[in-house]
C-alpha positions in Angstrom: -15.7 15.0 9.5 -17.4 13.6 6.6 -15.4 13.8 3.5 -16.3 13.3 -0.5 -15.2 10.0 -2.0 -13.5 11.5 -5.1 -11.3 13.4 -2.7 -10.2 10.3 -1.1 -9.4 8.9 -4.7 -7.2 11.8 -5.6 -5.4 11.3 -2.4 -4.8 7.7 -3.2 -3.7 8.9 -6.6 -1.3 11.6 -4.8 -0.1 8.7 -2.5 0.9 6.5 -5.6 2.9 9.4 -7.2 4.7 10.3 -4.1 5.8 6.6 -3.3 7.0 6.2 -6.8 9.2 9.5 -6.5 10.4 8.7 -3.2 11.4 5.1 -4.4 13.4 6.8 -7.4 15.0 9.7 -5.2 16.0 7.0 -2.6 19.9 6.0 -2.7 20.8 2.3 -2.8 22.4 2.9 0.8 18.9 4.1 1.9 17.3 1.5 0.7 19.5 -0.9 2.1 18.9 0.7 5.4 15.0 0.2 5.3 15.7 -3.3 3.9 17.7 -4.0 6.9 15.3 -2.5 9.3 12.5 -4.6 8.1 14.7 -7.5 8.6 15.7 -6.5 12.1 11.8 -5.9 12.8 11.0 -9.6 11.5 13.9 -11.3 13.4 12.8 -9.5 16.6 12.3 -12.2 19.6 8.5 -12.5 20.9 8.7 -10.3 24.1 5.8 -12.0 25.8 3.6 -15.2 25.6 0.3 -13.3 24.7 2.1 -11.8 21.5 3.5 -15.1 20.7 -0.2 -16.9 20.9 -1.8 -14.1 19.3 0.7 -14.3 16.2 0.1 -18.3 16.1 -3.6 -18.2 16.7 -4.0 -16.2 13.9 -2.1 -18.1 11.6 -4.6 -21.2 12.8 -7.9 -18.9 12.4 -7.0 -18.1 9.0 -6.4 -21.5 8.0 -2.7 -20.6 6.4 -0.7 -22.2 9.0 2.2 -19.9 8.0 4.0 -20.4 11.4 7.4 -19.2 9.8 6.2 -16.3 7.7 8.7 -13.8 9.4 11.8 -16.2 8.2 10.6 -16.3 4.4 9.9 -12.5 4.9 13.5 -12.2 6.0 14.9 -14.7 3.0 13.5 -12.7 0.6 14.2 -9.0 1.9 17.8 -10.1 1.7 17.5 -10.8 -1.9 15.7 -7.9 -3.0 17.4 -5.0 -4.8 16.2 -1.5 -5.4 16.1 -1.8 -9.1 13.8 -5.0 -8.8 11.4 -3.2 -6.6 11.3 -0.2 -8.9 10.6 -2.6 -11.8 7.8 -4.4 -9.9 6.4 -0.9 -9.1 6.3 0.2 -12.9 5.3 -3.3 -13.7 2.2 -3.8 -11.5 1.6 -0.8 -9.4 2.0 2.3 -11.5 -0.8 3.1 -13.3 0.9 4.8 -16.2 3.4 2.3 -16.9 1.7 -0.9 -15.5 0.4 -3.2 -18.7 -2.3 -4.9 -16.9 -3.3 -2.1 -14.2 -6.5 -2.2 -12.9 -8.3 -0.5 -10.1 -11.9 -0.2 -8.6 -12.8 2.7 -6.7 -16.0 2.1 -4.7 -17.3 5.5 -3.6 -20.1 5.5 -1.0 -21.6 8.7 -0.4 -22.8 10.1 3.1 -26.1 11.6 3.1 -24.6 14.4 5.0 -22.6 15.9 2.0 -23.6 17.1 -1.1 -23.3 14.7 -4.0 -22.7 15.9 -7.4 -25.4 15.2 -10.2 -24.9 13.3 -13.6 -24.7 16.5 -15.1 -22.0 18.0 -12.8 -19.8 14.7 -13.3 -20.1 15.2 -17.2 -19.1 19.2 -16.7 -16.6 19.2 -14.0 -13.4 17.3 -13.3 -12.8 14.9 -10.7 -10.5 17.4 -9.1 -13.1 20.1 -8.9 -15.8 17.9 -7.9 -13.5 16.4 -4.9 -12.7 20.0 -3.5 
């Protein structure tokens, strides 16, 4: 059904928090297993001509012409370490530690759901209004 945009924003915030904790709690072995799984996925051979055609035509349509993108991804994944990923996360993604963290939430309200008034927004927290 219809949902309040503030509710969606709260879920995005929860996701960011959970993902950070997941990265922190992940052992190096678990991290390396996930990296190897991605590498395997990117190195997987195309199973049919349709899939291969769609991949190449997508590159042509977008104008990027990165036909060897999967190879580049594999090369980067082979060098990434958990500590580097956490450092990147804290520098660019984590709202409480990223020095230049910026986020724009565009909220589109359906006419089918209640929309809080200006006084409601001033009086109640976003968490309360999202419920």
